[in-house]
C-alpha positions in Angstrom: 129.3 95.7 156.1 125.7 95.7 154.9 124.5 96.4 151.4 122.9 99.6 152.7 126.1 100.8 154.3 127.9 100.1 151.0 125.2 102.2 149.3 125.9 105.2 151.5 129.6 104.9 151.3 129.6 104.5 147.6 127.5 107.6 147.2 129.8 109.6 149.4 132.8 108.3 147.6 131.4 109.5 144.2 130.5 112.8 145.9 134.2 113.3 146.9 135.3 112.3 143.4 133.2 115.1 142.0 134.4 117.6 144.5 138.0 116.7 144.0 137.9 116.6 140.1 140.1 119.6 139.1 139.7 119.3 135.3 136.4 120.4 133.7 135.8 117.2 131.7 136.6 115.0 134.7 134.4 117.1 136.9 131.4 117.0 134.5 131.7 113.2 134.4 132.1 112.8 138.1 129.1 115.1 138.8 126.9 113.0 136.5 128.1 109.8 138.3 127.4 111.3 141.7 124.2 113.3 141.3 120.8 112.2 139.8 119.5 114.2 136.9 117.8 117.2 138.5 119.7 116.7 141.7 120.6 119.7 143.9 123.1 121.2 146.2 122.4 123.7 149.0 124.7 125.2 151.6 125.0 128.6 153.1 126.8 129.9 150.0 125.0 128.1 147.2 121.6 126.8 146.2 121.8 125.1 142.8 120.0 122.4 140.8 121.3 120.3 137.9 124.7 118.9 136.9 125.9 122.1 135.2 125.2 124.3 138.2 126.7 121.8 140.7 129.8 121.6 138.6 130.0 125.4 138.6 129.9 125.5 142.4 132.7 122.9 142.6 134.8 124.8 140.0 134.3 128.0 142.1 135.6 126.2 145.2 138.7 125.1 143.3 139.2 128.7 142.1 138.9 130.0 145.7 141.1 127.2 147.1 143.6 126.1 144.5 145.7 123.1 145.5 143.2 121.9 148.1 141.3 118.6 148.2 138.2 117.5 150.1 138.5 114.5 152.4 136.1 112.6 154.6 136.5 113.0 158.4 134.9 110.2 160.4 132.4 107.6 159.3 129.5 107.9 156.9 126.2 107.2 158.7 122.9 106.4 156.9 119.4 105.1 157.1 116.6 104.8 154.5 117.7 107.1 151.6 119.6 109.6 153.8 123.3 109.7 154.8 125.4 112.2 156.7 129.1 112.8 157.0 131.8 115.4 157.8 134.6 116.6 155.7 137.6 119.0 155.5 139.2 121.0 152.7 142.9 120.1 153.0 146.0 121.8 151.4 148.1 119.6 149.2 151.1 121.6 150.2 151.0 121.8 154.0 148.1 119.7 155.1 146.2 122.7 156.7 142.4 122.4 156.6 140.9 125.9 156.8 137.4 124.8 155.8 135.3 122.0 157.3 131.7 121.0 157.1 129.0 118.4 157.5 126.6 117.3 154.8 123.4 115.4 154.6 122.5 113.7 151.3 119.3 112.2 150.1 119.7 109.4 147.6 117.7 108.5 144.6 116.7 104.9 143.8 119.8 104.3 141.7 122.1 105.4 144.6 123.0 108.8 143.1 122.4 111.9 145.1 119.1 113.6 144.8 119.9 116.5 147.3 122.7 117.8 149.5 122.2 120.0 152.5 125.6 121.3 153.5 126.7 123.0 156.6 130.0 124.9 157.0 131.5 124.2 160.4 134.8 126.1 159.9 135.7 129.0 157.5 138.8 131.1 157.2 138.4 134.8 158.1 137.1 136.8 155.2 135.7 133.8 153.3 
């Protein structure tokens, strides 16, 4: 595995740590570890900038889907300062995955995320 591959996989690992942090203090710390200062997150439901707003989007996802965790599906692919990957939101209770998506991230020089462009591939009815 190359150093560049490690860079992408490490960034995505920190990304999932942030998305799976259920407690506010842990989430704040994980968001700061994953995103560069001034980093952003954009998907069809959100367009935010900064650690506080990103943590708010993550908190809202946990409120809407309590007892669910985000998991990587497939491999992380990357080149230059960009990586892409797919994910599912999975129930801790029954393993169902009502939400799935694909994200593209741009990395800052320190390996933290500068920007996320998220796409929702599967949503439950009424979401």
